[in-house]
Each structure stands twice: as C-alpha cells, then as structure tokens.
N, C-alpha and C positions, 0 to 999 in steps of 0.2 A: 504494499499499499503507499509506502514511504517513496518507494522509487517512482511509482505513477503520478503521484502528488508532485514530486520534484520535476519529473519529466513535464508534466502540465505547464507548472509554473516557468520553467525554462522555455517552453514553447511560447507561452503567452508574453513573456518579457521580449524574446527575440521577435515577436510579432509586433510588439510596440516600437522597437528599435528599427524594424524593416519600414513601419509606415513613417517613421521619422525621415529616415534617410531616403526613401522614395519620393519625399516632398521637398526635401531640402534644397533641390536643384533651383527651385523657383526664386529662391533668395538670392542665388548666385548670378541669375541673368539681370545684370544691371547694364545700362547704357556704357558703352566703351568710350573711354576718354580718348583713345588714340587708336586708330585704324590703320591697319598696313595691308594694302591690297597687293596681291602678288603680281598684278599687271603693272603696277607703279616700280616694280624691282626687275622688270624685263620679262616676266611671263608673255607667252604668245598665245597658248591655248589652243592650237591647231590640231592636237592629238598626234603630231609628229616630231615637231622639234622638242628637245629636251628642255623641259622647264624646271630641272631640279635646282640648279643654282639660283634662279629667282626665288624659289620657294625656301631655300636655306637663309637667302639675305632677308627675305620678309620674316621669317622665323626669328632670326637672330635680332633684328630690330625691335620684334615685338617682345621678345624674352629679356632685352635689356631695357625695356620701358620701366619706369617706375610709377607710370600711372595706374590707376585702378582698372582692371580687366582690359588690358590692351589686346586687340582683337586681329588675327590675321585672316584676312577675307579671301577666299577663292570664289571668284564671282561664277554666276550661273551662265548658261548659254554657251559655254565652251568646254573643250576636253584638253585636259592637261597629261602631257606625257612625262613621266617620272622614272628615271633610273633610280637604283638604291640609294637611300638616303637616311639619315638619323636626325631627329630633331632632339637636341639635348637642352637638360636644364643647367644649371639652377638659375630659374629666372628671377627676376627682381620684384615682380608684382606677385600678390597672394594668388591670384588666379590669372590665367592666360587662355584666351578662347581661339579656337581654330573654326572657322565657319565655311563648311563645304557645301556650296551651292552648286558649283560646277561638277563635272565628271574627271575622275582621275584614272588613267590607264598604265599598265606596266608594259615593259618591253614584252613582245610575243615570243621572241627567241631566248633560249636559256644561255646562248653566247654572250648575253649582256652581262652575266655574272661571271665571266671568266676572270680569274684572279680574285674574286670577291667571296664574301661568305655567303653561301647559297641559302642560307635561311632567312636573309634579310631582304625586305623591300622597303616597307614605311615603319620606321621605328621611333618611339617616343622614349627617351631614357632620363630617369631621374627628374621627370618633370611633375611638380606639384600643383595642385589647384587646377588642373588641366580640364577644359571643356571642349569635346569635339562634337559639333552639331551640324546639322543642315540636311537638305533634301537630295544631296548629290549621291552619285555612285562611284565607288572606288572598285575597279575591276582588275583582278589579278592576271585575266588573260593567260589562264594555267594550260590550256590545251595542249602545247608542246611539251610542257612538263609532264602531263598525264600520259602523253604517248610514249614517253621514254621511262616510265616509272618501273621500278625493278618488281614491284608486287604484280603488276599486270602483263609487263612485258620484259621478263627475265633475259639476260643475256649480254653480251658485250656492249658497253655504252650506256647501260641503262642507269637510272639515277635513284639514290635513295633519299637524298637530301634536296629539298626544294622550298622556294621562299614562302613566308606567311605575308598575308597582306597587311595587318596591322599588328605591331608588337608594342605592349605597354610593359616596360621593364623597370622596376623600382620606382613607379609613379603612385603617389598617395592623393587621396581626395580627387579621384578622376571621374568624369561624367561623360559617357559617349551616348548619343541619342539621335534619333532621326535620320540616320544614314543608311545606305545600302552597300553591302559588302559582297561581292560576287566572284566566282570562278578562281578562287585561289589555287595557287599550284599545291599548297599543302594547307596546313591550318589557317582559317580565315582570321581570327583574332586570338592572340595570345596575351594572356594576363599574368605576369610572373613578379614575385617581390612586391606586391601591392598591399597596402592598408586603406581601405575603404575605395571600392571601384564599383561604379554604378553604370550599367548599360540598360537603356530602354528605348522602345520603339525603333529597333533595329531589325532590318530584314538582311538575312544571310542565305545565299543559295550558290549551289554547284551541283552538277548532275550526279545522280545516284551511282554511277560507275566510276567515280573518281576516287583514287587512293589517297587515305590520310588527309582528307579534306575536312578535318573537325570544323564545326562551326565555332565555338569558343572553347579554349583550353585555359584552365586555371591552375596554377602551380606555385606553391609557396605564398600564400596569400590569406589574408584576413578581411572580414566584413565586405563580402562581394554580394552584389544584388543586380540579378539579371531577370528582367520582367518585361512583358507586353511586347515580345518579340517573335518572329517568325524565322526559322532555321531549318533549312534542308541541305544536305550534302551527302558526300560518299563515305562518310564516317559518322562519328558521334556528333549529335547535335551539340550537346555540352559535354566536355569530358573534364573530370575534376582529379587532379593529380596528388602528389604528396604535400605534407606539411601545409595543412588547410584548417582553418577555424572560422567558421560562420559564413556560410553561404546560404543565400535565399534565391530561389529560383520560382518565379511565379508567372502564370499566364503566357506560357510558351506554346506555340504551335510547332511541332517536332515532325519533320518527315519532308522528303526520304532521309534515310540515315540508319545510324546504330542505335538511337535512342539517347538516354542519358547515362553516362558511365561513371562510376568512381572508381578509379584505378586505371592501369594495372598497379597494384601496390606490392611491396616487399620483393622487387626483382633483386637478383643477386645478394638474397639474405639481408636486404636494407630494412631499416626501422620505419615503419609508418606511422604518421601522426595526424589523423584525419578526423574531424569532428565537427558536430553542429552543422548539419546540412539539411536544409527544408526544400522540398519540391512540391508545390501546390497548384492546383487549378489549371493544370496543363494538358495538353492532347496530343496524342502520338498516331500517326498515320502511315500505315505500311513500312513500319521501321523493323529492323532485323532483331532488335531487342526493345523493351520499355526501359525500366529502371533495372540497372545492371551495377552489381558490386563484383569486382574481379581482383584477385590477388593471386601471385605466385606462391608455390609453396617454398619454405624455407626462409621466409621473412619474419620478422617480428613487430613489434608495435601494435596499434590499435586503429580500428575504423568503427566509430561508435556515435551514439546519439544522432540518428538520422530519422527524420519524419517525412513520410511521402503520403500526401493527402488529396483528394478530389482529382483523380487522374483519369483520363479517358482514352481507350486504346481502339483503334479502328483497324482491323486486320494485321495485327502487330505479332511478330514472332517473339516468344519468350517474354511476355508482359512484366514478369517478375523472375529475376534470376541472380543468383549469388553463385560464384564459380570461384572457388578457393584452390582450384587445380588448373588455373590458367595457364597456358603455354604458348608462347609465340609461334614455335616450331613444334608441331605435333610430334609426339614421343621422344622429345629432347630434354624433358624434365622429370629426373627420377624422383621417387618418394624421398620427403624430407621429413624431419622431426620437429620442425617448428613452423608456426604460421602466424600471420597478422590476426589478430583477434577482432572478431566482428561482434558487436553487441549493441543492445537497446537500440533496435530498428523497428519503426511502426510503419505499416502498409494500411491505409485507412480510405475506405470509400473509393474503390477502383470499381469502374464499369468499362464494358466494351467487348471487343472479340479478339480471340487469339486464333493466329494462322498457324500455330503448332499445336499438337494434343498436349503436350506438357506446357500448360499456362503458367505454373509456378515450378520453378527449380531452384532447390536450395541445396547446392552442392558444397557442404561446408567441410571443413578440415577435420580429419580424424585426430590430429594432433592437439589442435586448439577448436573445439566445436564453437559454432555460433550460438550465442545465449541472449535471452531477452528480446526475442524476435515477437512481434506482435502483429496479429492479422485481424481486422475489424472491417466488416461489410465489404467483401469482394465479390463481385458478380462479373465473372468473365465466361463468356460463352464460345462456342466454336464459330469461326468464320465462315465455314461452310455447313450447309444444312445436312444432317444425317451423321455428322461427327461428334465426338466427344472431347471434353477436356479433362485434364487430371494434374494432379500434383506429384512430384518426384523429390524426395529429400534424403540426405543422409547427414547425421551428425547435427541436426538442427533443432534447438530448443527454444521453446516460447510459449505463447497462449494464443487463444482464438476467441474472438467475440462476433456477435452478430451473424448474419447469414453469409455463408461461404460457398461459392461455386468458382472453381471446384472446391470441394473440402480438402483439408490438409492433414489426414490421418497420420502420416509420417512425422509430424511435428511432434517432439518430445516434450513433455512436460518437465 
C-alpha cells in the first residue's frame, strides 16, 4: 500500500511539473530587441548556393548580443542550402531565438561529408535558453545515405554512420516547437546532456523502410517534455537511452516506425540509470512495437518508475513488450548472470488492436526478474477477424486490476 500511494504522489507531482513546463514557453516569447536576418549576412536562399557561412555569421552576432531575446531570422519563401555546421554557446543573453520560417536542405551526396564527422549536420552545442520555432521544414535529404546503409545494403562501401538533422548537446532550458524535420539520414533529433528540454507541435517524418532514422533520441538527460507531435520513421518514434531522469511524453501520434523504446540498456556490461518516465494519451499506428523496454544480458543498474497510460494501438505488433534478452546480432549474446533491474512499471488503460498473436510479451531476466509490474484495464483485440491474442511471459512479477484482454496468467504474484 505504501508503494502505491508513493507512486501515485510521485505521478501527481510530476504531472504538476509537466503542466508548468508545458506552459512556461509563453513567458519566454517576448519581442526581440535585436533581429539578425540571415539575408543581411549574405544568405541567398536559392537551395543551391551554400548559405552556411551566412548562418554562422548571423548566429555569432546574435549569440554575442547582450540585448534580451536576440533573434536569428531565417525568412520564409526561400530554401537555404547548408553544409555541416555547429552553432556554439555560450551566448551573452539569457535566451536566444532561432526563427525558422524558410526551408533548409542538406547536401544530397554523402561526399559532402568527406573528411568531416559523418554524424553531424546541424548542431547546437552548449547553448542555454535556446528557442527554435517557426513553420519551416528542415530536410536531411537522406536518400543517398539510405541507399548505402549497411543494414539494408551490406557490402563494400556501405555506411554505418550517417548525419542527424538536429543535435542538441549540453543545451539547457531549450524549447523546440512548430517545425518540420524530415528525411534524416539517421536520427532526426538528438537530445544529449540536457537539463530541461521541451519539444512541442513538431512533425517528424521519413519513410518506413529507412534504417536507424529514429524520430527523437534522448540520452543523458533530465526533465524532458515531448508533446503534441507527430512522428513517423524507419526506427523508433522516440528512443530513450541511458542516464535518464524525468521524461514526459504526451499526445504523440507514432507511426510508421518501431514505437517508443526504452533502451537498449546494459550493453557490454554497462550500468543503466533510467527512471521516472511517463507516456500518456498517445496513439500508435502500424508500428512494429508499441511500448518496448529492451536490455542486454550482463548489464546492471536499474530501469524503474515508468507509467504508461491512455494509449491506443491500431494494428501494432507487440503493443506491450519487455525484452531482457535483446541482442543486436542474433545468437551472438551468450547467457549472463547479471541484468538491468526492471521494477515499478505500470500499464494502464490500453486499447486497440494487435497485429501479432502475442499482444503482451514480458521476457524478463532469469538472473534479475522484473518486479512490481502493474496491468490495469488492458483491452487489446486481434487486428484480423477470427484470430486471438495472448500473453507470453517469463520471470515477470506483479499484479493485475480491471478487465484484461488478453489475460496475463503468467504474471507471478
């Protein structure tokens, strides 16, 4: 009883904090005292000539401004061609705005990255108080990269690394809103080393058959809020890495893609520290997973205090899945005696259809079983008429409440 009350209080407090941060952006939008238009710094915006240096000059001027809310303007009605570039802090104003009204495109050929870090296209590093907004589209034009991906096209000359469209590294108190991010060669948006990052009303899209094109990947971060967004890709809509505390994901349309994933955790015996994750009021359509927690054998540490509530699934494979025997290369991971501990995970008010017979898969570690799992009001039916759904679980401990379809008889008390 104490644990349930404590969990409820924690969820309530986190909900209040989420509301506060979800509305805090309104106060940050104040008229800019100084505006830095990239056209004034030499940008052409014809989609062919390189505007990177003009963007960097405009950024440097805005970053050095001591006025309140300096704003770098990327005007609409034009397409700006950018080669790899990094916008660096530490800026002199408490907030700095980047208004993306026009469209931005990447080089089409991977040759543009010869001699450069293949992970990078547009990066923000150590920028605090950053706001990126506007109705423009940032297009990674990833097709040439996808065509030489080692996952789908193994052989001489294939590529394992590819650029990410947007990287936010060691950026605190960040807001990204109202933009479109499409066709990334790899992950669309990376958030790493962040404290307080909010993303809202963002549209992310790449084709379903593209490799490693996660919508958003979060790693080493705390107080992250992702809401009111549509994400479809060839990989996870949202993937959550290691060293995470306090993520709220709300009102997301996910699909195509691999769902929302926590992990992979514990690779190479690593220690996981992942806690306080909430996913609520979201929809999954034709994804290959719904809510997935995945860990390697042999790791240690914890993945705990997760709450998944009010989720709908439309023809989704594996709507609920825990896989503690994840292995990137089938058959290459021998049994281990340690594992990441998964505990205090609640699945509540799930509805929709499963494309797989096993709608609930709890493949927990024999070495360190899953504990304190809670299932409340789960209603998952087969996507095809005449078929059935079932639960499959090993080493999973927890409790059940409300109506459950499928039932979970393999859940241990």
